[in-house]
N, C-alpha and C positions, 0 to 999 in steps of 0.2 A: 435454588440453584446449589449444584454441588457446590464445595468447597473449589475445588478444580477448576471449576470453571468463571466462579467468580473471580480469582487469582488468575488467570487467564486475562478477561474483561479490564478487570484494575490495572495489571500492568500496561495493557494496551492504550490506556485511558478511557478507553468504553465507560467505566465504571466510576461513580465518585467524583466526576468533573463535572462542574455546573455550568462551563461556560454555552454548552448546547443546549439546556436544557430551556425549553419553553411548553406552557400550557396544554398546549395540542398533541404533543411526545409524548408518551407515555413510558419509552424505553424498556418496553416489555417485549418478550419474542415468546409467541406458542412453545407450549414444554415439547406438541409432538414433531416439531420441525427442528432441535438439537439432533435427533438423530439423521438426518439426512446432512443437517450444516457438519455433524461432526463425523461421518462415514463420506462425505463424496471424495473422489477420485481426482482430483484437479490435475495428478501428474499422468492422466492415463495415454493423455493424446499431445502431452508433449515433443514427445520427437518428433512430430509430426507438423508442426511449428518450424516455418521458413523465413518467413520475414525477420528483418531486424529488431531486436523486442531489447525492451529497458526496462529494468525493477529499480525503482527508488525505495529504500526501505532505510530502517534501523535495527539495532539490537531489542531498541524497547517497544518497537510493534508487533502486532501479534503475529507468532511463528515463523520468525527469522529463519529457523534451521529449515522451515518449508521451501522459504524465497530461494536459500543455497542449493538445495537440491531442486527445484526450479529450474534453475539457472545450470545448475551442472547439466541439465535435460536437455534444454532449448539449445538449440546449435548456435551459435555466436552471438548468445545474449551477452548483455552487459547490467553490471550489479554496482548501481552507488550507494553508498551507504554513509546515510546522515546521522543526526544526532538527535532524540526526541520520542515522546512518546506518540502512537498512533494518530490522534487527537490533532498533534499540532502540527501536524501536517494537513489539516483542513482550515488552518484560521493563524497563525504564529507567522510574522514576517520572514523570521530566519528561516523556517522549515520548506514552507512555501518559495519563498526565494531558493533556497539553495534545489528543490522537485524544479522548478520551473528554470533554470540553468540549467542543469541536467538534459529536461528535457527537448532544451532551445539546441542544445550540444549533439545531442541523440538526431534530433529532425535535420538540423546542419549537414552532418556527416552523411548521412542518410540520402535524403533529399535534395541536397544542393545548396546553393547560397541564399539564393533567393530575395526580396528585400526586405524581411521581417528583422526589426532591431529589437533587444530583449525590451522587455518598458514600452512597448508600443501594441498599440493592436492592428497596427498596419503590415 
């Protein structure tokens, strides 16, 4: 793997962290898929998004500048910035709680009060 790609994945916590290591997952990516992954234009349709949009991200996650750019294109979007590498948002209480609280506020703001209370499944 090229050094720049390895650095990007290390920064995100996707490489070098063994928390998600399981024998069934080899943590490999087909070399031929890199071109599509790296050249995909996720900004192309961003201006057409008209629904309330929330981005939960961190400067230590993958491509924070892209999230800033995307949020500047998506009309009325909201960005909340947390702390920690990307993989922490999958399984660490602090980051998961931060993201869930942001999503809860976002849904309450755009969908109404309802009956759901944070920390419950109802």
